[in-house]
C-alpha positions in Angstrom: -159.3 -61.3 0.5 -162.5 -63.1 1.1 -163.9 -66.2 2.7 -165.1 -68.6 0.1 -166.5 -71.2 2.5 -166.5 -71.9 6.2 -168.1 -74.8 8.0 -168.0 -77.3 10.9 -166.8 -80.9 10.6 -166.2 -83.8 12.9 -162.5 -83.6 11.9 -160.4 -81.9 9.2 -156.8 -81.7 8.2 -154.9 -79.7 5.6 -152.1 -81.7 4.0 -148.6 -80.2 3.2 -149.6 -79.7 -0.4 -152.8 -77.7 0.5 -155.4 -80.4 0.0 -158.1 -80.8 2.7 -159.3 -84.0 4.2 -162.7 -83.7 6.0 -164.7 -86.2 8.0 -168.3 -85.5 8.8 -168.3 -82.0 7.2 -171.2 -79.6 6.9 -172.6 -79.8 10.4 -175.4 -77.2 10.5 -177.1 -78.0 13.8 -176.8 -79.9 17.0 -179.7 -81.6 18.9 -179.5 -82.2 22.6 -182.1 -82.8 25.4 -180.4 -80.3 27.7 -177.8 -77.5 27.8 -175.1 -76.8 28.5 -173.8 -79.0 25.7 -170.1 -79.7 25.5 -168.8 -81.1 22.2 -165.5 -83.0 22.9 -163.9 -82.3 19.6 -164.9 -80.4 16.4 -163.1 -78.7 13.5 -163.8 -75.4 11.9 -162.8 -75.3 8.2 -162.2 -72.0 6.4 -161.2 -71.5 2.8 -159.8 -68.0 1.9 -159.1 -66.4 -1.5 -156.2 -64.0 -1.3 -155.8 -61.5 -4.2 -152.4 -61.1 -5.8 -151.4 -58.0 -3.8 -152.3 -59.8 -0.5 -149.9 -62.7 -1.1 -146.3 -63.0 0.0 -147.0 -61.7 3.5 -148.3 -63.2 6.7 -151.9 -62.7 7.9 -153.5 -63.7 11.2 -156.7 -65.7 10.6 -158.9 -65.6 13.7 -162.2 -67.2 14.7 -164.6 -66.3 17.5 -168.1 -67.5 18.4 -171.1 -65.6 19.9 -174.4 -66.9 21.1 -177.9 -65.8 20.0 -177.8 -62.8 22.3 -174.5 -61.7 20.7 -172.5 -62.6 23.8 -168.9 -63.9 23.4 -168.7 -67.7 24.0 -165.0 -67.8 24.8 -163.9 -69.3 21.5 -161.0 -67.2 20.2 -158.4 -69.0 18.1 -155.7 -67.5 15.8 -153.5 -69.1 13.1 -150.9 -67.4 11.0 -151.2 -68.0 7.2 -148.8 -67.0 4.5 -150.5 -67.2 1.1 -148.0 -67.8 -1.8 -148.9 -67.3 -5.4 -148.5 -70.6 -7.3 -145.9 -70.5 -10.0 -148.2 -72.1 -12.5 -150.9 -69.4 -12.1 -149.1 -66.2 -11.3 -151.9 -63.8 -12.1 -154.8 -65.0 -9.9 -153.7 -64.8 -6.3 -154.2 -67.9 -4.3 -156.7 -69.9 -2.2 -155.9 -71.8 0.9 -157.6 -73.9 3.6 -157.2 -73.4 7.3 -158.6 -75.7 10.0 -159.1 -75.1 13.7 -159.4 -78.2 15.9 -161.5 -77.1 18.9 -161.7 -79.3 22.1 -164.6 -79.0 24.5 -166.7 -76.4 22.6 -169.4 -75.4 25.0 -172.9 -74.2 24.1 -174.7 -72.8 27.2 -178.2 -72.2 25.7 -180.4 -73.2 22.8 -180.4 -71.0 19.8 -178.3 -69.9 16.9 -174.6 -69.3 17.4 -172.4 -67.3 15.0 -168.8 -68.4 14.1 -167.0 -65.2 13.0 -163.9 -65.2 10.7 -161.4 -62.4 10.9 -158.2 -61.6 9.1 -156.4 -59.2 11.5 -159.1 -57.0 13.0 -161.3 -57.1 9.9 -164.4 -59.4 10.1 -164.6 -61.1 6.7 -167.5 -63.4 7.1 -168.8 -66.3 9.2 -171.5 -68.9 9.5 -174.1 -70.0 12.0 -174.9 -73.2 13.8 -178.1 -74.0 15.6 -178.4 -75.8 19.0 -181.9 -77.3 19.2 -183.7 -79.0 22.0 -184.5 -82.7 21.4 -188.1 -83.6 21.8 -188.8 -86.5 24.0 -190.1 -89.6 22.3 -193.9 -89.9 22.2 -195.4 -92.7 24.3 -197.4 -95.3 22.4 -201.0 -95.6 23.6 -202.7 -98.8 24.6 
């Protein structure tokens, strides 16, 4: 199995037929004048490709986050997925989306944060998000 894509969005939902609906996807950085920064609601979207032999059984998909010092940030969420091979393509395995709605995600410092994607205890991949300090507006001279 492998992660095909993973990203942040303002909101995301997977429909019953496996389609994904994303609002404000592709967030790569946040800009704030001060930290800590608390984001009231954000979604983490992950698309996985399961090979034929990995289908038909349940897998625990887990996400964590660490700061630029490698310290755990307290985000630890797990969802169970059960990939099923589609009848119309029985030889290719399957791909599926999973979303994690996160409330009150806290960033304690400026820097780059890593969102890590695991299946079971195996880290598959991840992505990063930067938290940058906003520069104050320049004053106009007389």
